[in-house]
VMD Tcl script that builds the backbone (N, CA, C; Angstrom):
set m [mol new atoms 534]
animate dup $m
set s [atomselect $m all]
$s set {name element resname resid chain x y z} {
  {N N GLY 1 A 41.646 -60.501 170.848}
  {CA C GLY 1 A 42.024 -59.548 171.864}
  {C C GLY 1 A 43.362 -59.874 172.457}
  {N N GLY 2 A 43.795 -59.008 173.364}
  {CA C GLY 2 A 45.047 -59.229 174.076}
  {C C GLY 2 A 46.272 -58.804 173.291}
  {N N ILE 3 A 47.411 -58.958 173.905}
  {CA C ILE 3 A 48.697 -58.595 173.297}
  {C C ILE 3 A 49.162 -59.754 172.419}
  {N N ARG 4 A 49.788 -59.405 171.277}
  {CA C ARG 4 A 50.263 -60.430 170.350}
  {C C ARG 4 A 51.705 -60.148 169.957}
  {N N VAL 5 A 52.490 -61.207 169.769}
  {CA C VAL 5 A 53.865 -61.101 169.300}
  {C C VAL 5 A 53.818 -60.822 167.807}
  {N N ASN 6 A 54.462 -59.758 167.379}
  {CA C ASN 6 A 54.452 -59.351 165.973}
  {C C ASN 6 A 53.032 -59.288 165.412}
  {N N GLY 7 A 52.080 -58.994 166.276}
  {CA C GLY 7 A 50.697 -58.887 165.859}
  {C C GLY 7 A 50.028 -60.219 165.536}
  {N N LEU 8 A 50.730 -61.341 165.756}
  {CA C LEU 8 A 50.206 -62.645 165.361}
  {C C LEU 8 A 49.914 -63.569 166.547}
  {N N GLU 9 A 50.941 -63.983 167.244}
  {CA C GLU 9 A 50.805 -64.978 168.308}
  {C C GLU 9 A 50.387 -64.315 169.617}
  {N N PRO 10 A 49.359 -64.863 170.272}
  {CA C PRO 10 A 48.930 -64.267 171.549}
  {C C PRO 10 A 49.946 -64.542 172.658}
  {N N ILE 11 A 50.070 -63.574 173.546}
  {CA C ILE 11 A 50.909 -63.731 174.730}
  {C C ILE 11 A 49.989 -64.122 175.877}
  {N N ALA 12 A 50.314 -65.214 176.532}
  {CA C ALA 12 A 49.488 -65.684 177.641}
  {C C ALA 12 A 49.599 -64.736 178.824}
  {N N HIS 13 A 48.505 -64.527 179.479}
  {CA C HIS 13 A 48.465 -63.762 180.723}
  {C C HIS 13 A 48.907 -64.702 181.843}
  {N N LEU 14 A 49.459 -64.159 182.903}
  {CA C LEU 14 A 49.913 -64.973 184.031}
  {C C LEU 14 A 48.794 -65.870 184.556}
  {N N ASP 15 A 47.584 -65.356 184.613}
  {CA C ASP 15 A 46.457 -66.174 185.067}
  {C C ASP 15 A 46.208 -67.357 184.132}
  {N N ASP 16 A 46.463 -67.194 182.837}
  {CA C ASP 16 A 46.322 -68.301 181.890}
  {C C ASP 16 A 47.328 -69.414 182.201}
  {N N ILE 17 A 48.549 -69.011 182.541}
  {CA C ILE 17 A 49.587 -69.988 182.893}
  {C C ILE 17 A 49.188 -70.721 184.176}
  {N N PHE 18 A 48.698 -69.987 185.160}
  {CA C PHE 18 A 48.249 -70.614 186.415}
  {C C PHE 18 A 47.129 -71.622 186.143}
  {N N THR 19 A 46.170 -71.254 185.314}
  {CA C THR 19 A 45.066 -72.155 184.979}
  {C C THR 19 A 45.585 -73.410 184.287}
  {N N LEU 20 A 46.490 -73.237 183.350}
  {CA C LEU 20 A 47.090 -74.373 182.656}
  {C C LEU 20 A 47.764 -75.312 183.651}
  {N N LEU 21 A 48.497 -74.759 184.595}
  {CA C LEU 21 A 49.174 -75.581 185.594}
  {C C LEU 21 A 48.175 -76.300 186.503}
  {N N MET 22 A 47.082 -75.660 186.810}
  {CA C MET 22 A 46.075 -76.301 187.651}
  {C C MET 22 A 45.471 -77.522 186.962}
  {N N PHE 23 A 45.357 -77.479 185.629}
  {CA C PHE 23 A 44.830 -78.611 184.877}
  {C C PHE 23 A 45.876 -79.703 184.645}
  {N N HIS 24 A 47.137 -79.404 184.939}
  {CA C HIS 24 A 48.238 -80.370 184.767}
  {C C HIS 24 A 49.043 -80.443 186.065}
  {N N PRO 25 A 48.487 -81.107 187.074}
  {CA C PRO 25 A 49.108 -81.096 188.404}
  {C C PRO 25 A 50.476 -81.769 188.494}
  {N N SER 26 A 50.883 -82.520 187.490}
  {CA C SER 26 A 52.206 -83.146 187.542}
  {C C SER 26 A 53.293 -82.262 186.929}
  {N N LYS 27 A 52.910 -81.129 186.388}
  {CA C LYS 27 A 53.865 -80.245 185.707}
  {C C LYS 27 A 54.385 -79.153 186.635}
  {N N ALA 28 A 55.616 -78.751 186.371}
  {CA C ALA 28 A 56.243 -77.639 187.092}
  {C C ALA 28 A 56.421 -76.480 186.112}
  {N N ALA 29 A 56.655 -75.297 186.634}
  {CA C ALA 29 A 56.865 -74.129 185.787}
  {C C ALA 29 A 57.973 -73.259 186.366}
  {N N TYR 30 A 58.704 -72.624 185.477}
  {CA C TYR 30 A 59.774 -71.701 185.850}
  {C C TYR 30 A 59.384 -70.326 185.337}
  {N N PHE 31 A 59.451 -69.340 186.231}
  {CA C PHE 31 A 59.109 -67.961 185.877}
  {C C PHE 31 A 60.387 -67.126 185.974}
  {N N GLU 32 A 60.948 -66.779 184.815}
  {CA C GLU 32 A 62.184 -66.010 184.801}
  {C C GLU 32 A 61.906 -64.560 185.169}
  {N N THR 33 A 62.762 -64.012 186.021}
  {CA C THR 33 A 62.605 -62.628 186.455}
  {C C THR 33 A 63.332 -61.707 185.481}
  {N N CYS 34 A 62.574 -60.970 184.743}
  {CA C CYS 34 A 63.112 -59.975 183.803}
  {C C CYS 34 A 62.662 -58.599 184.274}
  {N N PHE 35 A 62.824 -58.373 185.566}
  {CA C PHE 35 A 62.325 -57.162 186.203}
  {C C PHE 35 A 63.456 -56.173 186.442}
  {N N GLU 36 A 63.059 -54.940 186.722}
  {CA C GLU 36 A 63.999 -53.893 187.107}
  {C C GLU 36 A 64.177 -53.838 188.621}
  {N N ASP 37 A 63.164 -54.308 189.355}
  {CA C ASP 37 A 63.120 -54.144 190.806}
  {C C ASP 37 A 62.843 -55.484 191.483}
  {N N PRO 38 A 63.649 -55.858 192.474}
  {CA C PRO 38 A 63.403 -57.112 193.187}
  {C C PRO 38 A 61.999 -57.202 193.809}
  {N N ALA 39 A 61.380 -56.070 194.103}
  {CA C ALA 39 A 60.018 -56.091 194.650}
  {C C ALA 39 A 59.042 -56.742 193.672}
  {N N ASP 40 A 59.327 -56.637 192.371}
  {CA C ASP 40 A 58.468 -57.290 191.382}
  {C C ASP 40 A 58.594 -58.813 191.457}
  {N N ALA 41 A 59.798 -59.308 191.748}
  {CA C ALA 41 A 59.985 -60.756 191.935}
  {C C ALA 41 A 59.225 -61.217 193.167}
  {N N ALA 42 A 59.225 -60.401 194.211}
  {CA C ALA 42 A 58.468 -60.728 195.423}
  {C C ALA 42 A 56.975 -60.779 195.115}
  {N N ALA 43 A 56.487 -59.819 194.346}
  {CA C ALA 43 A 55.063 -59.799 193.989}
  {C C ALA 43 A 54.697 -61.025 193.147}
  {N N LEU 44 A 55.572 -61.426 192.238}
  {CA C LEU 44 A 55.339 -62.624 191.441}
  {C C LEU 44 A 55.265 -63.857 192.340}
  {N N ALA 45 A 56.184 -63.966 193.284}
  {CA C ALA 45 A 56.186 -65.106 194.197}
  {C C ALA 45 A 54.880 -65.183 194.987}
  {N N VAL 46 A 54.384 -64.049 195.431}
  {CA C VAL 46 A 53.117 -64.017 196.175}
  {C C VAL 46 A 51.967 -64.462 195.273}
  {N N LYS 47 A 51.959 -64.018 194.015}
  {CA C LYS 47 A 50.905 -64.432 193.079}
  {C C LYS 47 A 50.949 -65.944 192.846}
  {N N ILE 48 A 52.133 -66.488 192.703}
  {CA C ILE 48 A 52.287 -67.931 192.511}
  {C C ILE 48 A 51.775 -68.677 193.740}
  {N N LYS 49 A 52.156 -68.194 194.920}
  {CA C LYS 49 A 51.711 -68.828 196.170}
  {C C LYS 49 A 50.187 -68.745 196.297}
  {N N ASN 50 A 49.623 -67.580 196.029}
  {CA C ASN 50 A 48.172 -67.401 196.137}
  {C C ASN 50 A 47.401 -68.266 195.147}
  {N N ALA 51 A 48.040 -68.630 194.038}
  {CA C ALA 51 A 47.410 -69.513 193.061}
  {C C ALA 51 A 47.520 -70.982 193.490}
  {N N GLY 52 A 48.216 -71.235 194.593}
  {CA C GLY 52 A 48.365 -72.600 195.092}
  {C C GLY 52 A 49.416 -73.409 194.350}
  {N N LEU 53 A 50.374 -72.733 193.740}
  {CA C LEU 53 A 51.365 -73.413 192.906}
  {C C LEU 53 A 52.783 -73.366 193.459}
  {N N ALA 54 A 52.952 -72.906 194.689}
  {CA C ALA 54 A 54.302 -72.716 195.230}
  {C C ALA 54 A 55.118 -74.004 195.246}
  {N N GLY 55 A 54.484 -75.143 195.420}
  {CA C GLY 55 A 55.206 -76.404 195.493}
  {C C GLY 55 A 55.765 -76.899 194.170}
  {N N ARG 56 A 55.332 -76.311 193.062}
  {CA C ARG 56 A 55.820 -76.767 191.757}
  {C C ARG 56 A 56.086 -75.629 190.783}
  {N N ALA 57 A 56.349 -74.478 191.342}
  {CA C ALA 57 A 56.709 -73.327 190.516}
  {C C ALA 57 A 57.993 -72.719 191.060}
  {N N TYR 58 A 58.835 -72.281 190.161}
  {CA C TYR 58 A 60.119 -71.706 190.518}
  {C C TYR 58 A 60.219 -70.278 190.009}
  {N N VAL 59 A 60.774 -69.413 190.838}
  {CA C VAL 59 A 61.187 -68.090 190.382}
  {C C VAL 59 A 62.645 -68.261 189.973}
  {N N LEU 60 A 62.975 -67.815 188.780}
  {CA C LEU 60 A 64.263 -68.089 188.150}
  {C C LEU 60 A 64.987 -66.786 187.828}
  {N N ALA 61 A 66.298 -66.753 188.115}
  {CA C ALA 61 A 67.110 -65.576 187.775}
  {C C ALA 61 A 68.549 -66.004 187.510}
  {N N PHE 62 A 69.253 -65.183 186.744}
  {CA C PHE 62 A 70.690 -65.416 186.539}
  {C C PHE 62 A 71.422 -65.272 187.866}
  {N N SER 63 A 72.560 -65.943 187.974}
  {CA C SER 63 A 73.308 -65.971 189.235}
  {C C SER 63 A 73.802 -64.592 189.665}
  {N N ASN 64 A 73.892 -63.633 188.761}
  {CA C ASN 64 A 74.316 -62.290 189.149}
  {C C ASN 64 A 73.134 -61.426 189.607}
  {N N ARG 65 A 71.933 -62.016 189.681}
  {CA C ARG 65 A 70.732 -61.284 190.101}
  {C C ARG 65 A 70.057 -61.984 191.289}
  {N N LYS 66 A 70.887 -62.448 192.206}
  {CA C LYS 66 A 70.383 -63.192 193.370}
  {C C LYS 66 A 69.407 -62.386 194.213}
  {N N GLU 67 A 69.509 -61.069 194.186}
  {CA C GLU 67 A 68.608 -60.253 194.998}
  {C C GLU 67 A 67.144 -60.469 194.600}
  {N N PHE 68 A 66.902 -60.833 193.343}
  {CA C PHE 68 A 65.540 -61.135 192.901}
  {C C PHE 68 A 65.053 -62.447 193.517}
  {N N LEU 69 A 65.961 -63.408 193.620}
  {CA C LEU 69 A 65.616 -64.695 194.228}
  {C C LEU 69 A 65.388 -64.548 195.732}
  {N N TYR 70 A 66.235 -63.751 196.376}
  {CA C TYR 70 A 66.066 -63.516 197.817}
  {C C TYR 70 A 64.740 -62.819 198.104}
  {N N ALA 71 A 64.395 -61.848 197.272}
  {CA C ALA 71 A 63.127 -61.125 197.460}
  {C C ALA 71 A 61.944 -62.075 197.304}
  {N N ALA 72 A 62.010 -62.955 196.299}
  {CA C ALA 72 A 60.930 -63.931 196.089}
  {C C ALA 72 A 60.829 -64.877 197.278}
  {N N ARG 73 A 61.950 -65.360 197.771}
  {CA C ARG 73 A 61.959 -66.303 198.895}
  {C C ARG 73 A 61.430 -65.637 200.164}
  {N N CYS 74 A 61.783 -64.394 200.398}
  {CA C CYS 74 A 61.288 -63.674 201.590}
  {C C CYS 74 A 59.772 -63.472 201.511}
  {N N ALA 75 A 59.269 -63.186 200.326}
  {CA C ALA 75 A 57.837 -62.927 200.149}
  {C C ALA 75 A 57.005 -64.203 200.241}
  {N N ALA 76 A 57.579 -65.319 199.798}
  {CA C ALA 76 A 56.868 -66.605 199.793}
  {C C ALA 76 A 57.894 -67.702 200.069}
  {N N PRO 77 A 58.165 -67.984 201.353}
  {CA C PRO 77 A 59.243 -68.918 201.710}
  {C C PRO 77 A 59.133 -70.314 201.092}
  {N N ASP 78 A 57.938 -70.751 200.714}
  {CA C ASP 78 A 57.795 -72.096 200.158}
  {C C ASP 78 A 57.863 -72.137 198.626}
  {N N ILE 79 A 58.173 -71.005 198.010}
  {CA C ILE 79 A 58.285 -70.954 196.550}
  {C C ILE 79 A 59.592 -71.615 196.116}
  {N N GLY 80 A 59.581 -72.233 194.952}
  {CA C GLY 80 A 60.811 -72.794 194.409}
  {C C GLY 80 A 61.719 -71.681 193.910}
  {N N ILE 81 A 63.001 -71.873 194.112}
  {CA C ILE 81 A 64.002 -70.908 193.649}
  {C C ILE 81 A 64.930 -71.637 192.687}
  {N N ALA 82 A 65.139 -71.036 191.513}
  {CA C ALA 82 A 66.024 -71.617 190.502}
  {C C ALA 82 A 67.022 -70.562 190.048}
  {N N VAL 83 A 68.249 -70.995 189.864}
  {CA C VAL 83 A 69.311 -70.071 189.467}
  {C C VAL 83 A 69.901 -70.517 188.137}
  {N N MET 84 A 70.315 -69.514 187.334}
  {CA C MET 84 A 70.980 -69.783 186.059}
  {C C MET 84 A 72.422 -69.276 186.148}
  {N N PRO 85 A 73.375 -70.178 186.359}
  {CA C PRO 85 A 74.775 -69.738 186.320}
  {C C PRO 85 A 75.186 -69.480 184.865}
  {N N PHE 86 A 76.162 -68.617 184.676}
  {CA C PHE 86 A 76.594 -68.296 183.321}
  {C C PHE 86 A 77.337 -69.452 182.673}
  {N N PHE 87 A 78.051 -70.236 183.475}
  {CA C PHE 87 A 78.799 -71.382 182.967}
  {C C PHE 87 A 78.571 -72.565 183.890}
  {N N PRO 88 A 78.669 -73.783 183.376}
  {CA C PRO 88 A 78.489 -74.957 184.231}
  {C C PRO 88 A 79.770 -75.282 185.004}
  {N N TYR 89 A 80.229 -74.303 185.778}
  {CA C TYR 89 A 81.465 -74.462 186.540}
  {C C TYR 89 A 81.248 -75.356 187.752}
  {N N ASN 90 A 80.271 -75.008 188.591}
  {CA C ASN 90 A 79.950 -75.809 189.763}
  {C C ASN 90 A 78.486 -75.549 190.091}
  {N N VAL 91 A 77.610 -76.368 189.540}
  {CA C VAL 91 A 76.177 -76.112 189.664}
  {C C VAL 91 A 75.692 -76.251 191.102}
  {N N VAL 92 A 76.307 -77.125 191.878}
  {CA C VAL 92 A 75.895 -77.300 193.274}
  {C C VAL 92 A 76.204 -76.047 194.080}
  {N N SER 93 A 77.379 -75.482 193.904}
  {CA C SER 93 A 77.705 -74.267 194.658}
  {C C SER 93 A 76.885 -73.075 194.152}
  {N N ALA 94 A 76.558 -73.041 192.854}
  {CA C ALA 94 A 75.703 -71.972 192.332}
  {C C ALA 94 A 74.338 -72.028 193.001}
  {N N ALA 95 A 73.806 -73.245 193.169}
  {CA C ALA 95 A 72.512 -73.405 193.846}
  {C C ALA 95 A 72.622 -72.966 195.296}
  {N N GLY 96 A 73.662 -73.383 195.979}
  {CA C GLY 96 A 73.838 -73.012 197.385}
  {C C GLY 96 A 73.968 -71.520 197.578}
  {N N ALA 97 A 74.733 -70.860 196.730}
  {CA C ALA 97 A 74.943 -69.413 196.848}
  {C C ALA 97 A 73.654 -68.631 196.638}
  {N N ALA 98 A 72.727 -69.196 195.859}
  {CA C ALA 98 A 71.467 -68.504 195.573}
  {C C ALA 98 A 70.321 -69.007 196.447}
  {N N GLY 99 A 70.580 -70.013 197.280}
  {CA C GLY 99 A 69.498 -70.606 198.070}
  {C C GLY 99 A 68.489 -71.307 197.184}
  {N N ALA 100 A 68.958 -71.893 196.092}
  {CA C ALA 100 A 68.086 -72.492 195.082}
  {C C ALA 100 A 67.988 -74.005 195.229}
  {N N SER 101 A 66.843 -74.531 194.820}
  {CA C SER 101 A 66.651 -75.976 194.778}
  {C C SER 101 A 66.690 -76.493 193.337}
  {N N ALA 102 A 66.922 -75.592 192.403}
  {CA C ALA 102 A 67.027 -75.973 190.996}
  {C C ALA 102 A 68.054 -75.092 190.303}
  {N N VAL 103 A 68.736 -75.686 189.340}
  {CA C VAL 103 A 69.716 -74.972 188.533}
  {C C VAL 103 A 69.351 -75.189 187.068}
  {N N CYS 104 A 69.313 -74.100 186.331}
  {CA C CYS 104 A 69.032 -74.134 184.899}
  {C C CYS 104 A 70.273 -73.586 184.209}
  {N N THR 105 A 70.913 -74.409 183.414}
  {CA C THR 105 A 72.144 -73.982 182.773}
  {C C THR 105 A 72.048 -74.219 181.275}
  {N N GLY 106 A 72.922 -73.624 180.533}
  {CA C GLY 106 A 72.903 -73.838 179.089}
  {C C GLY 106 A 73.327 -72.620 178.314}
  {N N TRP 107 A 72.721 -72.483 177.143}
  {CA C TRP 107 A 73.106 -71.428 176.209}
  {C C TRP 107 A 71.864 -70.765 175.643}
  {N N THR 108 A 72.080 -69.650 174.978}
  {CA C THR 108 A 70.989 -68.918 174.341}
  {C C THR 108 A 71.200 -68.983 172.835}
  {N N PRO 109 A 70.260 -69.581 172.104}
  {CA C PRO 109 A 70.441 -69.743 170.659}
  {C C PRO 109 A 70.709 -68.439 169.911}
  {N N GLY 110 A 70.165 -67.333 170.370}
  {CA C GLY 110 A 70.344 -66.062 169.681}
  {C C GLY 110 A 71.686 -65.397 169.919}
  {N N TRP 111 A 72.486 -65.959 170.821}
  {CA C TRP 111 A 73.788 -65.366 171.123}
  {C C TRP 111 A 74.874 -66.239 170.511}
  {N N PRO 112 A 75.518 -65.778 169.451}
  {CA C PRO 112 A 76.525 -66.589 168.757}
  {C C PRO 112 A 77.638 -67.062 169.700}
  {N N GLY 113 A 77.966 -68.321 169.563}
  {CA C GLY 113 A 79.084 -68.900 170.312}
  {C C GLY 113 A 78.747 -69.416 171.697}
  {N N THR 114 A 77.566 -69.090 172.228}
  {CA C THR 114 A 77.285 -69.505 173.608}
  {C C THR 114 A 77.141 -71.021 173.735}
  {N N ARG 115 A 76.600 -71.678 172.727}
  {CA C ARG 115 A 76.464 -73.139 172.751}
  {C C ARG 115 A 77.845 -73.794 172.796}
  {N N GLU 116 A 78.753 -73.326 171.962}
  {CA C GLU 116 A 80.084 -73.893 171.910}
  {C C GLU 116 A 80.846 -73.657 173.214}
  {N N ILE 117 A 80.707 -72.446 173.765}
  {CA C ILE 117 A 81.362 -72.138 175.048}
  {C C ILE 117 A 80.789 -73.017 176.152}
  {N N PHE 118 A 79.465 -73.171 176.164}
  {CA C PHE 118 A 78.841 -74.020 177.172}
  {C C PHE 118 A 79.362 -75.452 177.074}
  {N N LYS 119 A 79.381 -76.000 175.868}
  {CA C LYS 119 A 79.827 -77.384 175.704}
  {C C LYS 119 A 81.286 -77.562 176.108}
  {N N LEU 120 A 82.121 -76.588 175.805}
  {CA C LEU 120 A 83.518 -76.650 176.227}
  {C C LEU 120 A 83.605 -76.652 177.757}
  {N N CYS 121 A 82.900 -75.737 178.387}
  {CA C CYS 121 A 82.904 -75.667 179.852}
  {C C CYS 121 A 82.326 -76.943 180.472}
  {N N ALA 122 A 81.301 -77.499 179.842}
  {CA C ALA 122 A 80.699 -78.737 180.344}
  {C C ALA 122 A 81.702 -79.880 180.324}
  {N N ARG 123 A 82.554 -79.894 179.313}
  {CA C ARG 123 A 83.602 -80.932 179.250}
  {C C ARG 123 A 84.688 -80.663 180.291}
  {N N VAL 124 A 85.147 -79.427 180.338}
  {CA C VAL 124 A 86.229 -79.068 181.262}
  {C C VAL 124 A 85.811 -79.285 182.710}
  {N N PHE 125 A 84.585 -78.897 183.056}
  {CA C PHE 125 A 84.118 -78.993 184.441}
  {C C PHE 125 A 83.256 -80.231 184.699}
  {N N ASP 126 A 83.241 -81.166 183.763}
  {CA C ASP 126 A 82.582 -82.471 183.894}
  {C C ASP 126 A 81.130 -82.354 184.350}
  {N N LEU 127 A 80.301 -81.874 183.438}
  {CA C LEU 127 A 78.884 -81.695 183.722}
  {C C LEU 127 A 78.224 -83.001 184.167}
  {N N LYS 128 A 78.658 -84.120 183.613}
  {CA C LYS 128 A 78.043 -85.408 183.963}
  {C C LYS 128 A 78.230 -85.723 185.447}
  {N N SER 129 A 79.419 -85.525 185.988}
  {CA C SER 129 A 79.620 -85.790 187.422}
  {C C SER 129 A 78.921 -84.724 188.269}
  {N N GLN 130 A 78.844 -83.493 187.763}
  {CA C GLN 130 A 78.100 -82.459 188.480}
  {C C GLN 130 A 76.611 -82.806 188.548}
  {N N ALA 131 A 76.070 -83.342 187.444}
  {CA C ALA 131 A 74.659 -83.732 187.412}
  {C C ALA 131 A 74.404 -84.851 188.418}
  {N N ALA 132 A 75.318 -85.801 188.509}
  {CA C ALA 132 A 75.166 -86.901 189.470}
  {C C ALA 132 A 75.214 -86.366 190.903}
  {N N ARG 133 A 76.121 -85.441 191.160}
  {CA C ARG 133 A 76.219 -84.840 192.500}
  {C C ARG 133 A 74.956 -84.048 192.832}
  {N N ALA 134 A 74.455 -83.283 191.871}
  {CA C ALA 134 A 73.229 -82.502 192.080}
  {C C ALA 134 A 72.062 -83.439 192.379}
  {N N ARG 135 A 71.943 -84.503 191.606}
  {CA C ARG 135 A 70.861 -85.478 191.804}
  {C C ARG 135 A 70.944 -86.087 193.206}
  {N N ALA 136 A 72.148 -86.433 193.638}
  {CA C ALA 136 A 72.344 -87.023 194.967}
  {C C ALA 136 A 71.950 -86.055 196.080}
  {N N MET 137 A 72.035 -84.754 195.802}
  {CA C MET 137 A 71.692 -83.733 196.793}
  {C C MET 137 A 70.237 -83.272 196.667}
  {N N GLY 138 A 69.494 -83.858 195.723}
  {CA C GLY 138 A 68.091 -83.492 195.541}
  {C C GLY 138 A 67.875 -82.216 194.752}
  {N N LEU 139 A 68.896 -81.761 194.049}
  {CA C LEU 139 A 68.770 -80.555 193.214}
  {C C LEU 139 A 68.275 -80.931 191.831}
  {N N GLU 140 A 67.341 -80.139 191.314}
  {CA C GLU 140 A 66.911 -80.283 189.930}
  {C C GLU 140 A 67.960 -79.596 189.057}
  {N N LEU 141 A 68.377 -80.246 187.992}
  {CA C LEU 141 A 69.325 -79.651 187.051}
  {C C LEU 141 A 68.755 -79.796 185.651}
  {N N SER 142 A 68.461 -78.679 185.039}
  {CA C SER 142 A 67.978 -78.690 183.665}
  {C C SER 142 A 68.936 -77.870 182.815}
  {N N ALA 143 A 68.882 -78.105 181.502}
  {CA C ALA 143 A 69.815 -77.416 180.613}
  {C C ALA 143 A 69.201 -77.260 179.228}
  {N N GLY 144 A 69.810 -76.422 178.450}
  {CA C GLY 144 A 69.367 -76.164 177.079}
  {C C GLY 144 A 69.834 -74.769 176.687}
  {N N ILE 145 A 69.336 -74.227 175.742}
  {CA C ILE 145 A 68.119 -74.476 174.996}
  {C C ILE 145 A 68.497 -75.359 173.803}
  {N N ALA 146 A 68.080 -76.618 173.866}
  {CA C ALA 146 A 68.447 -77.612 172.863}
  {C C ALA 146 A 67.362 -77.685 171.800}
  {N N ASN 147 A 67.644 -77.093 170.670}
  {CA C ASN 147 A 66.711 -77.136 169.541}
  {C C ASN 147 A 67.265 -78.016 168.425}
  {N N ASP 148 A 68.199 -78.873 168.786}
  {CA C ASP 148 A 68.859 -79.768 167.853}
  {C C ASP 148 A 68.812 -81.180 168.451}
  {N N TYR 149 A 68.537 -82.155 167.609}
  {CA C TYR 149 A 68.429 -83.562 168.015}
  {C C TYR 149 A 69.662 -84.002 168.816}
  {N N TYR 150 A 70.849 -83.708 168.296}
  {CA C TYR 150 A 72.076 -84.184 168.922}
  {C C TYR 150 A 72.396 -83.440 170.218}
  {N N ASP 151 A 72.018 -82.159 170.291}
  {CA C ASP 151 A 72.200 -81.431 171.555}
  {C C ASP 151 A 71.321 -82.043 172.648}
  {N N ALA 152 A 70.090 -82.398 172.296}
  {CA C ALA 152 A 69.190 -83.019 173.274}
  {C C ALA 152 A 69.755 -84.346 173.751}
  {N N ARG 153 A 70.262 -85.151 172.845}
  {CA C ARG 153 A 70.853 -86.442 173.232}
  {C C ARG 153 A 72.088 -86.241 174.096}
  {N N TRP 154 A 72.886 -85.233 173.758}
  {CA C TRP 154 A 74.093 -84.939 174.512}
  {C C TRP 154 A 73.742 -84.525 175.949}
  {N N LEU 155 A 72.740 -83.659 176.104}
  {CA C LEU 155 A 72.322 -83.233 177.443}
  {C C LEU 155 A 71.750 -84.400 178.240}
  {N N ALA 156 A 70.962 -85.246 177.596}
  {CA C ALA 156 A 70.411 -86.416 178.288}
  {C C ALA 156 A 71.545 -87.329 178.761}
  {N N ALA 157 A 72.547 -87.516 177.928}
  {CA C ALA 157 A 73.695 -88.349 178.308}
  {C C ALA 157 A 74.490 -87.717 179.450}
  {N N ALA 158 A 74.427 -86.392 179.548}
  {CA C ALA 158 A 75.118 -85.700 180.644}
  {C C ALA 158 A 74.375 -85.867 181.968}
  {N N GLY 159 A 73.133 -86.347 181.910}
  {CA C GLY 159 A 72.399 -86.646 183.136}
  {C C GLY 159 A 71.550 -85.530 183.697}
  {N N VAL 160 A 71.206 -84.534 182.889}
  {CA C VAL 160 A 70.345 -83.466 183.403}
  {C C VAL 160 A 68.929 -84.004 183.606}
  {N N ASN 161 A 68.179 -83.403 184.545}
  {CA C ASN 161 A 66.807 -83.831 184.827}
  {C C ASN 161 A 65.821 -83.361 183.768}
  {N N GLY 162 A 66.092 -82.235 183.154}
  {CA C GLY 162 A 65.174 -81.659 182.183}
  {C C GLY 162 A 65.936 -80.932 181.094}
  {N N ILE 163 A 65.297 -80.825 179.933}
  {CA C ILE 163 A 65.918 -80.147 178.795}
  {C C ILE 163 A 65.003 -79.024 178.339}
  {N N TRP 164 A 65.552 -77.831 178.257}
  {CA C TRP 164 A 64.836 -76.659 177.752}
  {C C TRP 164 A 64.912 -76.691 176.231}
  {N N THR 165 A 63.791 -76.410 175.571}
  {CA C THR 165 A 63.757 -76.427 174.117}
  {C C THR 165 A 62.618 -75.556 173.599}
  {N N ASP 166 A 62.731 -75.181 172.340}
  {CA C ASP 166 A 61.642 -74.537 171.623}
  {C C ASP 166 A 60.966 -75.535 170.692}
  {N N ASP 167 A 61.468 -76.780 170.669}
  {CA C ASP 167 A 60.959 -77.808 169.758}
  {C C ASP 167 A 60.728 -79.105 170.529}
  {N N VAL 168 A 59.639 -79.160 171.273}
  {CA C VAL 168 A 59.336 -80.311 172.124}
  {C C VAL 168 A 59.255 -81.610 171.326}
  {N N PRO 169 A 58.570 -81.665 170.179}
  {CA C PRO 169 A 58.520 -82.937 169.435}
  {C C PRO 169 A 59.907 -83.454 169.039}
  {N N LEU 170 A 60.797 -82.557 168.634}
  {CA C LEU 170 A 62.144 -82.965 168.249}
  {C C LEU 170 A 62.894 -83.551 169.440}
  {N N VAL 171 A 62.816 -82.893 170.592}
  {CA C VAL 171 A 63.526 -83.390 171.773}
  {C C VAL 171 A 62.913 -84.704 172.248}
  {N N ALA 172 A 61.593 -84.826 172.201}
  {CA C ALA 172 A 60.946 -86.095 172.580}
  {C C ALA 172 A 61.453 -87.224 171.689}
  {N N LYS 173 A 61.573 -86.963 170.405}
  {CA C LYS 173 A 62.099 -87.967 169.472}
  {C C LYS 173 A 63.547 -88.311 169.804}
  {N N ALA 174 A 64.335 -87.302 170.115}
  {CA C ALA 174 A 65.744 -87.534 170.455}
  {C C ALA 174 A 65.858 -88.374 171.726}
  {N N LEU 175 A 65.022 -88.120 172.703}
  {CA C LEU 175 A 65.089 -88.855 173.960}
  {C C LEU 175 A 64.599 -90.296 173.802}
  {N N ARG 176 A 63.707 -90.525 172.850}
  {CA C ARG 176 A 63.261 -91.905 172.557}
  {C C ARG 176 A 64.286 -92.647 171.722}
  {N N GLY 177 A 65.248 -91.895 171.158}
  {CA C GLY 177 A 66.259 -92.507 170.310}
  {C C GLY 177 A 65.793 -92.740 168.888}
  {N N GLY 178 A 64.689 -92.108 168.522}
  {CA C GLY 178 A 64.106 -92.296 167.181}
  {C C GLY 178 A 64.700 -91.404 166.143}
}
mol reanalyze $m
mol bondsrecalc $m
mol representation Tube
mol addrep $m
């Protein structure tokens, strides 16, 4: 039953994700807002809060869609807010402008050239010192989507708190240095 991707893989219902998080109390979750209306982000924030997960769940949006983050924060003030800037120019100011406690930066594997542009910007704007500054300010900084061993090692060396990936075993191996 339920909805399936290409008729094969099941899509988890939001309640399934909440249940999974309840069984793993040390884990956090990011819920990206792919909505048309900021009121939907507010409704999501309320659902997260009502599930008792506000302390370890983030509503996430691109930096040009801050109204979704504001709506979520107004609906559930204790919900985590995460912002995705388009480039790693100044992650601390991106977080401040969005009222976020977490920044998720990186590239999209399906968009040609975004990985290379991200890495160039990370060098030009010194992602490593930005990560240290974010850490000192208590901001979570994650990056990716690293589906390559060397990209995962590169992000870890840059000092990000978390790495986004579609290949968890590969990234775990890269982080162990194996």
